[in-house]
Backbone bond lengths (Angstrom), bond angles and torsions (degrees), N, CA, C in turn:
res aa  C-N    CA-C-N  psi(-1)  N-CA   C-N-CA  omega(-1)  CA-C   N-CA-C  phi
1 M - - - 1.452 - - 1.521 108.81 -
2 A 1.301 116.07 143.63 1.460 121.21 -177.24 1.523 110.84 -71.59
3 E 1.312 114.31 146.56 1.460 120.52 174.14 1.528 108.12 -87.29
4 Y 1.309 116.85 132.84 1.449 121.29 -179.53 1.528 109.43 -106.16
5 S 1.318 115.46 144.56 1.459 119.38 176.59 1.532 108.09 -70.67
6 K 1.306 115.93 166.70 1.470 120.92 179.56 1.534 110.23 -59.46
7 H 1.320 116.01 -40.25 1.465 120.95 179.14 1.532 110.23 -62.51
8 Q 1.326 117.36 -45.63 1.466 121.14 179.61 1.522 110.79 -64.68
9 Q 1.328 116.72 -38.64 1.466 120.31 178.10 1.524 110.67 -62.33
10 N 1.324 117.14 -39.53 1.466 120.41 178.55 1.519 111.52 -65.98
11 I 1.330 117.36 -40.12 1.459 121.02 177.72 1.520 110.57 -62.46
12 I 1.319 116.67 -46.34 1.466 121.58 179.59 1.520 110.05 -62.30
13 R 1.322 118.05 -43.97 1.465 122.09 -179.19 1.530 110.38 -62.73
14 R 1.342 117.07 -43.76 1.477 120.34 179.56 1.528 111.04 -64.04
15 Y 1.336 116.29 -37.59 1.466 119.30 177.89 1.524 109.88 -59.67
16 Y 1.316 117.15 -49.41 1.460 119.81 -177.82 1.521 112.23 -70.58
17 D 1.325 117.23 -30.15 1.465 119.85 175.56 1.524 111.35 -66.84
18 N 1.335 116.70 -31.90 1.466 121.57 -176.74 1.524 112.94 -104.64
19 R 1.303 117.53 14.42 1.468 121.04 -175.33 1.525 112.25 -59.15
20 Q 1.323 116.62 -38.72 1.467 120.07 -179.76 1.532 110.88 -66.37
21 S 1.319 117.28 -42.17 1.469 120.76 177.79 1.520 110.88 -63.42
22 I 1.325 115.76 -39.76 1.459 120.53 179.17 1.525 109.99 -63.37
23 A 1.345 116.76 -43.96 1.464 120.69 179.95 1.525 110.90 -62.96
24 L 1.335 117.58 -40.49 1.469 120.75 178.07 1.527 110.94 -63.65
25 Q 1.320 116.78 -42.26 1.459 120.69 178.89 1.526 110.71 -63.08
26 K 1.342 116.51 -45.25 1.465 120.54 -179.77 1.526 110.89 -63.49
27 L 1.340 116.84 -39.86 1.468 119.94 178.89 1.529 110.64 -64.06
28 S 1.325 117.34 -39.47 1.468 118.74 179.42 1.530 110.30 -65.93
29 E 1.322 117.26 -36.44 1.464 120.10 175.92 1.530 110.58 -66.39
30 L 1.327 116.52 -38.52 1.461 120.57 -179.18 1.521 112.11 -67.60
31 V 1.335 117.71 -33.62 1.468 120.30 176.99 1.521 109.19 -59.43
32 S 1.317 116.39 -45.88 1.471 120.47 178.74 1.517 110.81 -61.93
33 E 1.326 115.84 -45.45 1.467 119.72 -179.40 1.528 111.64 -63.31
34 L 1.338 117.38 -36.27 1.470 120.56 178.98 1.524 111.16 -64.80
35 Y 1.328 116.49 -40.87 1.463 119.42 178.33 1.523 111.65 -64.89
36 L 1.330 116.84 -30.81 1.458 121.12 -176.18 1.529 113.86 -93.68
37 A 1.338 116.94 -10.09 1.468 120.19 -177.48 1.526 110.22 -61.54
38 E 1.319 115.04 136.38 1.460 120.02 -174.42 1.515 114.71 -101.09
39 N 1.332 117.73 -16.11 1.468 117.76 179.91 1.530 110.44 -139.33
40 D 1.333 114.98 164.37 1.465 120.55 -175.94 1.517 113.09 -66.46
41 K 1.314 117.19 -33.67 1.460 120.33 -179.98 1.530 110.43 -61.86
42 K 1.312 116.43 -44.96 1.467 121.61 178.95 1.520 110.10 -64.72
43 R 1.336 117.60 -42.25 1.468 121.02 178.57 1.526 111.24 -61.88
44 D 1.333 117.10 -40.55 1.468 120.39 178.17 1.521 111.04 -60.36
45 Q 1.330 116.56 -43.54 1.462 120.65 178.61 1.527 110.86 -62.84
46 L 1.314 116.49 -41.84 1.465 120.81 -179.69 1.519 111.68 -65.91
47 W 1.335 117.16 -40.49 1.466 119.87 179.72 1.533 111.12 -67.28
48 K 1.323 117.87 -30.49 1.472 120.15 174.46 1.529 109.92 -65.15
49 R 1.324 115.89 -40.41 1.468 119.60 177.62 1.524 110.94 -67.38
50 V 1.341 116.77 -36.56 1.467 120.53 176.65 1.530 109.28 -60.23
51 A 1.318 116.94 -44.35 1.473 121.03 -179.93 1.525 110.62 -58.69
52 T 1.317 116.63 -42.98 1.468 120.98 179.58 1.524 110.88 -62.02
53 H 1.329 116.48 -45.18 1.459 119.54 -177.30 1.528 111.85 -72.76
54 L 1.315 118.11 -30.51 1.465 120.07 174.37 1.528 109.99 -64.94
55 E 1.318 115.77 -37.91 1.467 120.28 177.56 1.531 110.03 -66.13
56 N 1.337 117.39 -43.95 1.466 121.16 178.22 1.517 111.73 -63.70
57 L 1.312 116.10 -32.01 1.457 121.76 -179.65 1.525 111.45 -76.24
58 K 1.313 115.81 -15.65 1.470 122.51 -176.55 1.530 111.13 61.32
59 A 1.332 114.62 43.65 1.462 120.87 175.32 1.535 107.94 -69.25
60 P 1.331 117.57 150.21 1.466 119.35 177.90 1.532 110.67 -55.29
61 P 1.336 117.01 133.55 1.470 119.91 -176.58 1.524 113.82 -55.95
62 S 1.326 117.67 -38.71 1.463 119.73 -179.30 1.532 110.67 -64.33
63 L 1.316 116.85 -39.22 1.462 120.75 178.97 1.532 110.49 -69.88
64 S 1.315 117.05 -41.79 1.466 120.98 177.32 1.523 110.81 -59.80
65 Q 1.332 116.08 -44.65 1.465 120.42 179.48 1.519 110.86 -63.04
66 H 1.328 116.74 -40.04 1.468 120.93 179.00 1.530 110.46 -62.97
67 I 1.332 116.38 -47.49 1.466 120.63 -179.26 1.522 110.40 -61.21
68 L 1.335 115.97 -45.36 1.466 119.59 -176.97 1.529 112.10 -72.56
69 A 1.323 117.62 -29.66 1.468 120.28 178.42 1.527 110.97 -71.71
70 R 1.326 116.77 -40.01 1.463 120.93 -178.20 1.524 112.03 -77.71
71 R 1.338 115.93 -32.52 1.471 121.81 179.49 1.530 111.83 52.17
72 D 1.315 114.61 44.35 1.460 121.49 179.67 1.531 108.07 -113.04
73 P 1.333 117.53 115.88 1.466 119.39 -179.87 1.531 113.34 -59.41
74 A 1.311 117.76 -27.41 1.465 120.85 179.51 1.527 110.97 -65.75
75 I 1.325 117.17 -39.25 1.468 120.91 178.14 1.526 109.61 -66.31
76 L 1.326 116.24 -43.61 1.459 120.28 177.79 1.523 110.31 -61.77
77 A 1.322 117.40 -43.60 1.467 121.56 -179.48 1.531 111.21 -63.74
78 A 1.327 117.67 -40.38 1.468 120.71 179.51 1.529 110.64 -63.80
79 N 1.315 116.71 -43.62 1.461 119.94 178.39 1.523 111.15 -68.04
80 L 1.300 116.31 -36.51 1.459 120.96 179.08 1.528 110.85 -62.41
81 E 1.322 117.09 -39.90 1.470 120.58 176.38 1.520 110.76 -58.25
82 D 1.340 116.13 -44.48 1.463 120.40 178.33 1.532 111.20 -63.43
83 W 1.333 116.22 -42.24 1.467 120.51 -177.34 1.516 111.81 -69.21
84 L 1.325 118.13 -29.94 1.462 119.63 177.59 1.516 110.60 -66.79
85 V 1.329 117.08 -31.26 1.453 121.38 177.10 1.530 110.50 -81.19
86 R 1.327 115.83 -43.77 1.466 122.04 -175.90 1.522 108.30 -140.33
87 P 1.338 118.03 94.02 1.474 120.57 -177.56 1.529 112.39 -60.35
88 P 1.331 117.36 147.45 1.471 119.72 177.78 1.520 110.76 -66.17
89 R 1.291 115.96 148.94 1.478 121.57 178.39 1.490 110.05 -119.56
């Protein structure tokens, strides 16, 4: 395994400390992109990215499955509003 400098270690640590915030930000961007997507192929790609960020966010599996099964940006946006106030644990 590579040795990292102290500076690199701090960058890596900050990334993992802020991973949940990053996932919330990416999900909010994806909600906008989903509303603007013009074809099914693009929507499929976006929903795959949503799944990844839901996993990074450590959202409850049942809720993640519900969001991904319905594929409704409004449901994702409603949950995102709640998570911005109180992130999932």
